[in-house]
N, C-alpha and C positions, 0 to 999 in steps of 0.2 A: 812540148810534152814533158811531163814529170818523169823522174827517173824510174819510179815504180811502174808507170805505164810503159816506159821503154822496155823494161825487163819483162813485163807481161807480154808485150808484142814479140819480143825475141823468142820467148818460150813457146808462144802460139805458133810461130813459124817453124821452129826446129825441134820442139819437144823438150828443150832444156835451155839453160843459160850456162854455157860452157865457159872455161877460162878464156878461150879465144874471144868469145862474145864480150866478156867483161873488158878485155884489153881493147877491143875495137870501140866499145862504148866510151871507155875512158878517154881515148884519143879524140872521138867525135865531140864529146861534151866538155872536155877539160876537167872532168871529175877525177879526183885521186882514186887509183885502183882499189886501195884498201877500203874506201868508203863504199864502193860498189860491191866488194866482197862481203862487207858487213851487212848490206841490204839482202844479198842473196842468202846468206847464212841465217839471218834473223827470221825470214819468212819461209815457213815450211812448204809453201806452194811451189817454190822454185827448185828445180832439179839441176844438178851439176852435169848430168849426162842423160841422154834420152833413155826412156824406159817404156814399159807397157803402155798401151793406149789409155787404159783406165786406172784410176787410183782409188782404192777404198781405204780410208784412214779411220781408225777406231780409237776413241779416247781411252787412255790407260790410267787416268788419274782416279782419285779416291771415290768420287761420287759414282762414276761409271763402273768402277770395279765392284762397288757394293751392289750395283744394279745388274751385275752379271755379264760384264764386258768380256771377261776372259773365256768363259764357256762359249759365248757367242763367237769370239774370234776363232776358237778351236773348231767350231762347226763350220765357219767360213773357210778355214784352211783345208778342211776335208772336202768341202764342196768345190773349191777352186783348184784342187790338186790337178796338176797336169795342164792348167791353162796358162798361156804365156801372154794373154792380152790384158791381164789385171795384176796390179801390185797391191798387196794387202799390207798395210803399215799400222803400227801402233804409234800414236802421237800423244802429245801432252794436251792439256785441257782445251777443248774447242769452244768453251763458253756456252754450253747447252746443258747445264746441270738439270734443267727442268724437264728434259726429255731423255735422260740417261737410260741405257747407254747410248752415247752420241757418236755420230759418224759423219764423215765428209765424203761424198761421192763426186769425184771430179770437181772438187771445190764447192759443191752444193751441200750445205750443212743440214742435218736433221737427225731424227731418231734412227738408230741402226735397224734396217729392215731385216726380215727373215732371209735365210740363204736362198730359198727358192725365188723370192722377189728380186733379189740381187742378180741371180742367174738369169732370170727372164729379162732384166734390163740389159745385162751384158750381151745377151743374144739378140738385141735389137728391140726389146719391148719398151714399155713406158717407164720413164725415170720415176723412182719413188719420190714422194713429195718432199720439198725442202722444209726447213724449220719455220714454224709460224707461232704467233702468240697463242697462249693457252686459251681455249674456248671457255666462255663463261667467266664468272667472277672468281678471283683467287680465294682459296679457303680461308685466308687471313683477312679478307675484306668484310668488315662488319655491317656493310650496308646492303640492303635487299635490292636497291635500284638507284637510278640517278636522282630520283626525287628525295632521297635521304642523304645524298652526298653533303659533306661539310657540316653535318649536324653536330659533331663533336666540337669542332672549332667554334661554332655558334654558341654552344652551351657554355664553353669556357671563356668566351671572348671578354666578358666583363668581370671575370674572376680575378682575385689577387694572384699575380704571377707566382708568388711564393706557394700558393695553394696548388698551382699546376705542378710545380717542382716537387712538392710533397707527394702528389698523386703518382707522378712518374717514379719516384723513389719507392713508394709502397708497391707499385706494380713490378718493380725489378727490371724495367726496360733497359736493354743494352744495345749498343751498336752492333750491326751485323757484319762488321769487318773482322779482321783477325784479332784485334785487341779486346773486343766485347766490352768496351768502356761504358760504364753506367751513364745513361742519358741524363738523368737528373743532375748528376755531378757536373757534367759538361755544361748544361744550361745554367746551373748555379754559378759556376766559375765565370762564364761569359757575361752573365747578368751583373756580376759584381765587378767586372773589369772596368777600368777607366778608358775613356776615349770615345770619339764619335767621328763620322757617322758609322753605323753598324749595318752589316749585310749578312744575310743567311745564304750560304752556298751549299747546294746539294751536290755531294761528291758521288758520282757514279762511274768511277774510274775502272773498277773491277780488274785490278792487276794481279790478283792472287788466284792461282789455279784452284779449282774446287769450291770456290765461294761465289760463283756467278749467279746473281739473282736480280741485279739492278735492271738489266735489259728487260727481263720479264715483267718486273713491277712497273716500269715506265710504259711498257706496251699495254699491259692488262689493267693496271690500276693507277694511272697517273694522278687521279684525284686524291689518293692517299698521300702521295709524295707532296703535292701542293698543300694539302691540309696540314701536314706535319711542318712544312716550312712556315705557313701562316701562324701556327701556334708557337713555333720557336721564335718567330719575329716578335710576336706579342710579348713573350716572356722576357726576351733580352733587349727589347726596345729598338729593333731594326726596322728601317723603312724600305729596304730593298731586298730582293731575293734573286739569286741566279741559279 
């Protein structure tokens, strides 16, 4: 059993992963104690001491704050006043910018429900739904349906790669990470670089809080990701994509 699974099992039994639990696990597995302490501190799901039965964690980062997370938390604090069966916590980015303000209810992520919905769940009612992919096409999807997918790549397939780069430059397309690097320049640099073979790699790491969008795009519009990779491969002369 992997270490994270062992830690999850320990918390499921005792409500927390205490220092004594870590010491026992270190002895049983031969794992350095500092490594286990690093795992426990890195993942917010793990508690160092038992607490209330339920945990309501609300994202406090930029996108959720702009979507009204703080007033929502204030309303929850008022609704849960006097209850000792629920812990209300503010946490860093939950990776759900598409449904902000986001929350996690006993480790089930989704949009933050209204206080009355949460109170009903805490009193034994139905759990609010977890996060799902957005229904329907994304507003940035230019295609009306499957029958139109990949039309852009088909239209540019036989064009001069330099013409594609000029079109990207005129459109001002930028990367959606923190650097916002111009796409045309990146493709031009790569096309001009020496060496082969060439590979297009789609980076969906999403390690920056407040910029989560790749999961949603891959769930709701994977054809756009593949089409972009196909067009990039055509421009830079790549034969493989990952």
